N, C-alpha and C positions, 0 to 999 in steps of 0.2 A: 525649456522644460515642458513636458506634456501636461495637458490639462487634467486636473484631479477631479474625477467624477465617481459616482457610484457604479460599480461594475457587477457582473454576475456573482463575483466572489464576495460582494458586500451584502449587508443584511439590513440596512437602514436607509431612510430617505437620503437623497443627495445632499441636502443642506447639512445634516448631522455628520455625514461622512467627511465632507469637506472641512468642517470646523475641527474634527478630530485629527485629520491628516495634517492640518496646519500646525497643530501642537506637537505632533510626533514625527520625527524624521530619523534617518540613520539607524544606529544600533538599537535604541529603545523601541523603534517601530518594528524592525524585523525580529527582534527578540520576542516580542509579543506574538507575532505570526508564528514563530518557531514553537513557542510554548503552547499555543492553541493547537498546532498541528501535532505536537508530541502527545498531548493529552488525548486528543480525539483518536489518534491511531492506536495508542497503547490500550485505551479503554475498549475500543471496538474489537480489536484482535483478541483481547482477553476474554470478552464475552462469548466469542464464537470458538473458543479453544476446543470444546468437545466435537464440534463439526470439523474442525481442522484435523483433529486426531483421526477421525473416521476417514476423511478425505485422504490423508497420508497413508493410512493402512490399505485403503482400496488401491492406491497407486503402487504400494510396495508388495501387496499380496492379493491381486485381483481374483485369484482362484478361490481364496477363502472368503473374502468380503465381496461377494458378487450378487447380492440381493438388495442393494440400495442402501441409502444413508440410514434410514430408521432401523432397518434390520441390523446394520453394523453397530449402531448405538446400543441396541439391546444385547447383541452378541458380546461386545467388549465389556459391558457392565456385568453380564452374567458370568463370563469366564475370568475376567481380570479384576472385577470390582469397579464400583463407580469412580473410585479415585483415579483409575487409569484414563478416564475421559479428560482429566486435567493434566495429563503428561505433557511436559514442556511448557507449563504455564509461566514459570519464572523467565526463561529465555524469551518467551513471546512478549511479556509485558515490558521487559527491559529493552529488548531489541527494537521493538516498534515504537517505543518512546523516542529513542535516538533517531530512528529512521523517519518518523513523522515530523520531527523538528526540521530535518533537512528537506523533506519532501514538500511541506507546505511553506515553511519559511524561505527555503531556497527558491521555490517557484515564484513567490511574490517578489523576491529580490531580483532574480534574473529576468523576470518579465519587465520590471521597472528599468533595469539596466539596458535591456534591448530597446525599449521605447526611447530612453535618453539617447542612445547611440544612433538609432535609425531616424528618430523624429516621428511625430505623430502621423504624418501623411504616409510615410513609407511603412510604418508599423501597421497602419490600417490596411494597406494593400497586401501585406504579408502576415496578417494576424495569425493564421494557422501555423506558419513557420515559427512565429514568436512563442505561441503556446507550446508547440512540440519541442522546440529547442530548450526553452526554460525548464520544462518539466523533465526532459531527459538529463540535463546537467544536474539538476537538483536531486533526482533519483539516483544517478550514478554515485554522487557523494554519500547519499544515505545508505546505499547498498554496501559500500566499503565498511561502514560502521555496523550494518545489520548482519553481514555474512557469518561472523563467528557465532552469534546468538542463534542464527537459523541452523547452523551445523549441529550445535548442541541440542536444539529442540528436536530435530529430526532423529538424532541418535537416541534421545530419551523416549520418543514415541515408538521407534522400531525395536529398541532394546530396553524395556522398562526397568531392568535390573542394572543398567549401565552405570547409573549414578543416582543418588537421592534428590539432586536438585541442580540448579544452574551452576553455582560455583564449583561444586564437586565435578560436574560434567566438564566444565572448562578445564579444570585441573587435570582430569584424566586424559582428555583428548590432547591437551598440550604436551603432557608427559609422554604419551604413547605415539602420537602422530606429529607433534610439533605444530608450529604456526601454519605450516603448509596444509596440515589436516583441517584446521579451522577455516582455511580459505580454499579448500578443494572445490567447493560449490560456488565460487565467485562467478565463474563463467555462466553457469545456468541461472544463477540468481540475477545477473545483469540481463540475460536474455529474457528472463521472466518479468522482472520488476520494471525495467526501463520501458519496454513497449506497453506494459500494463499501465504505468503512470502517465505515459504520453497519451494513450487512448482515454484514460480516465479524465484528464484535464481538458482535452480538446472536445470530447463528447459533452462533458459537464458545461463547459463554457458555451457551447452551441445550444444545448437543450435549455439551459437556464436563460440564455439570451433570448431565445424564442418566447419563453414564458413571460419574461419581463417586458418584451415588446407588446404583449397583449394586455398589459395592465399599466396603470399609473403608479410607478414605484414610489413616488413621493407620498402616496396615500395608502399604500398597501400595508396590511396589518402584519404584526410579527408572526401570527399563526399562518398567514398565507405565505410569508417568506420561508418559514420552516417547511411548509408543504412543498414549495418549489425546490428547496434544497434537497428534501428527501426524494422527490420524484426524479429530479435530474441526477442525483447521486445513484439511484437505483439503476437507471438506464446506463449510466456511465460505468458502473461496476460490472454489470452483466456483459457489456461490450468488451471491457478490458479483460474479463475472465476468459472469454472465447479467444482473444488474441494471444494471451500468455499461457494458456493451458499446457501446450507441449513442453515448454521450458520448465513449468512447475513440476510436471511429472519427472523430468530428467533430474531436477534438483533433489527430489525425494530419493530417487534411485542412487545418485552419486554419494549422498550423505548416509545411505543405509549401512554401508560397510567400507572397509579400507580397499584401496586399489592394490593391484599386484605390485611387488617390489620393483621400483624403477619405472613403473608405468606412468606416463604423462597424462595430465588431466584431459587434454584434447583427445587423446586416444580413447580414454574411458567414455567421453561424451559421444564419440562416433560409434562405439560399441553399443552404448545404451540406446542411441537413436535407431540404430539398425535393428536391435532386438525388439524395440517397442513398436515400430511402425506407426502409421497414422492412427489406427484404432486404439492401440495401446497408449499412445500419447494423450488421448482424451479420456482415459480411465478416471473416474471420479468427477467428471465434468458437471453432472447434475448437482452433486453436493457443493461443488465450487461455485456454480451459478447462484445457488441459494446463499452461500456464505459471502461471496464477494458483492453480490447485489445489495444484500441487507447491510453488510458492513460499510460499504462505500456510501450508501444513503445516510447511515448513522454518522459517518465521519463528517460529511459536509454540514449536516444539521448541527452537530456538536461544535464543529469548528466555528460556525457562525455565532453560536451562543457564547462561546468562550471569548472570541474576539470582542464581542459586545461587552462582556463582563470586565475585560481588561482595558477597555477604552480604545480599541483598535477595530473600527468597523468599516473603514473606507478602503478604497482600492483605486487602481488606475485603469480606466476604460480605454480600450483601443477603439477609437471612433470608426 
């Protein structure tokens, strides 16, 4: 078994983490990780819903929303009412609650399994492979659950009169387009979310690891830990946004409207990529850098606090 130590994903001194981990194993342990991840992802995505609305509109209609995020916020509020800035709020909260459980809980689980399988020495030599593989598998599972919610969210943002809320949107899309319609964006969402999460965790692990090597973690204050989580999450979120932006734009486009009868999703993706080009793929990047940087910083800070509240603050360090 690998040695249990405080890791960058931990928030307390080594002694406390080890005693906590000794008490919790298996399902009770990973259920707590999943719950902490579900809450932090759902909450942070809910808070930035207005920014996400503007980012999506810039991607879908760059000719109209071409003067930046703050102008877009004022324009939507003036023309459609302030309520329009919360379009897709229901699918956002529900979808990212489920996705966050897989993302964080799955990452912790698969990282532990990789270390058990490889052994501590081999895991140490291949730490980045462990980080990347664990996060990719966890996010893949989370995206399968997230995709229908994201399809409804984008439709509600692009067509405010499509449905009054989450379940009405689900019902109408299922009735008119079938399950295939809810999963038409699975390819783009995987292309967006899997690289995003891989970049997020590998950058976070490295940045926070550098920060903790500069201090004595056994004596660091909770305030300092929160600061490290926020700073590391900010850097990780902005790096991940740059990596995943083209797929995010394609996801918005493919969920904006139905494809032609009989048209396969892969053909739609090629058409969208050709029409967008490199410049078009990065439409809305400034709004997304603000959104993802702040959101990811908040996620890691909240994740740490919730883990502490539910008695799960330890982790497994790859030496």
